[in-house]
N, C-alpha and C positions, 0 to 999 in steps of 0.2 A: 578626725573628727568625734566627739563622744557621743556615745549613745546615751540618749535621753528614755528609756523605758522606766516608768514609773509603775512600782507594783503597789500593792495595798495588802494588809494583812488584819483580821481582825483580832483583837484583843479580847481578852474573857468579858462577857457581857453581863452585868449583874441581873437577877430576876427584876428588880425593880428599875431597871434602866429607863431613863427618858425616851419614849419611843420617837418622838419630834426630833430629839437632837442624834437620835440615831440613824433615822432615815435621811434627815435633811441637812443634820449640821456635821457630819463626819465623826460624830462619836465613837470611841471605841475603836479606832481603826488606827494603825501606824502606816506611815506612806514613807518608801525608799525609791531614788532614781540609781540607775547602774552608773551615772557619771560621778556618784559619791557626794553629790549636793546634800545638805541636811535638809530633811523635810520632816520637822517636828510635828507639823499640824496640818489640817486640810487646806487652809488657807496658803502655807507655804508650797503645798503641792500645786494647788491652783495657779499659785503665781509663777513657778517653774514652769507649769505646763505651757501657760499664756507666753512666756520666755522662749521657750522651745516649740512653738507653733503648733502645740498638741491642745485638743478640747481640754476646758477647765472642767466639764461635767464628768467624762470618763476617765481623764487625764493620759487621753490618747488611745486608750486600749480598745475602743469602739463598743464596750461592754459597762454597765454599770451593774455591780452586786449589791442589791438595796439594802438585803439583810443577808446574813449567812446562808448561802446554799440558793438563792435566789438572784439570778441573773438575768438581765434583759438588755436588749440591743439600745445604744445609747441615741436617745431623741434630740438630745441638742446638737449633735454634729451629724445626725442621719447615718450612725454607725460608720463614720469614716474614721474617727479618732483626730481629725484636723481642724483647728482652730479657724480657719478660713471658711470653711461651711458651717461652722458654729456662729459664726458672726453674720452671715447670710440669714441662717435661721433666727437668729435674734432680732433682725430687722424686720423679716418677716412676720415673726410673734408680736413686734410692735404695729406693724400695718394692721395685723388681724384684729388687735384690740381696738383700733381707730375705725376699721369697717364692720366688723361684726359686733353689734352693740346688745344691749338687754333689751332694748324696744324691738330689734328686729328678731331676736329668739324669742320672745314672749308672741309675737304675730305668727311665728312659725308655728309654736306649739299650739296655739289657738284654732290652728286647723285640724289637729288630732282630735278624733271624738274621744277617745280613750287612752289608755296607757301608751307610752312611745318609749323608743329605745335612742339612747345617745348617738348611735348610728344614723337611725333615721332621720334625727333633726340636724345631724352634722351634713347628711347629703341634700337634705331639703333647703339648709342654708347655702351650700355650694351652688347648688342650682338656681335659688333665687338671685344669688350675687353673680352667675355666670362664670365660676371660678372653675378651671381644670383642676384635676386631682393633682395634687402634690403643689399648687401655687402657693397657698396659705396654710398654717398648721390650723385649719378649721375645726377640726375634732378635738384638739385640746383647748381650743377656746370657746367651743360651745359647751363641753364638759365642766368649765370653769364658772361659765355664765349659769349652766343649769344648777351646779352647785350653790351658787349663790342665791338663786331662788329657793331652793331649797332650804337655807339658813334663813331665808327671810320669810318662810311659811308659807311660800306659795305653790311648792311642790313637795311631794313625798316620795321618796324612793322605795320603789317595790321590791327590788333586787337583793339577794342574798349575795354575800361575797362569792367569788369564785374562788378565792383561794385565801387560806389564813396563813400570813406570813410571819407572824410573830403572835400567835394567840388572837382574840378578839381585837387587839389593838391596832394592827397593822395588818390591813387587807388588801387584797386585789379585786377590782370589779372589772371584768373584760368588755361589757357591753351592757350599763345597767338600764333599768327600766325606771321610768317616773311616771307619775300622774299629777294632774293639777287637784289642788286640794278644793273641795268646793266652798262656794261662797257661803257664809252662815245665813241661815233662814232668820228673817225680821222677827 
């Protein structure tokens, strides 16, 4: 039986690199599998991982190196490295998108008199839906909706980044805080 350990190495990253391509697109990386299958791009590495029942996000390692030197546990497969767990979480993510709506999150943040943290809104959402911890990816879905409300001008983020991963363009927020934008006076 062939060993299918997929490894990734960082290439030289130019100063003017596209940060979105770097973080999400797999740019500036090379991939290789111990079995000798050619993996010239991120897409071919993901396909090989799927064929060998490994998570396509972390390529079976259970860790993701977002940028050189910053490693986090893989949330796509709950740090198992296995494809079946990843598929279960993808279904749960789809269910969360159906159940946790922008209308629900707006109603929950209306109950906060002042600034609120992501964790507070996620906990209130989980409680409002009667969900046990781990049933659905509540935190990531609530985060996405809060960012959507921020982009629409309804919220403003008050938190400074907890960590700069690649200068000011790639940052990490652990538990960001927002507040509602006051309605304009007539």
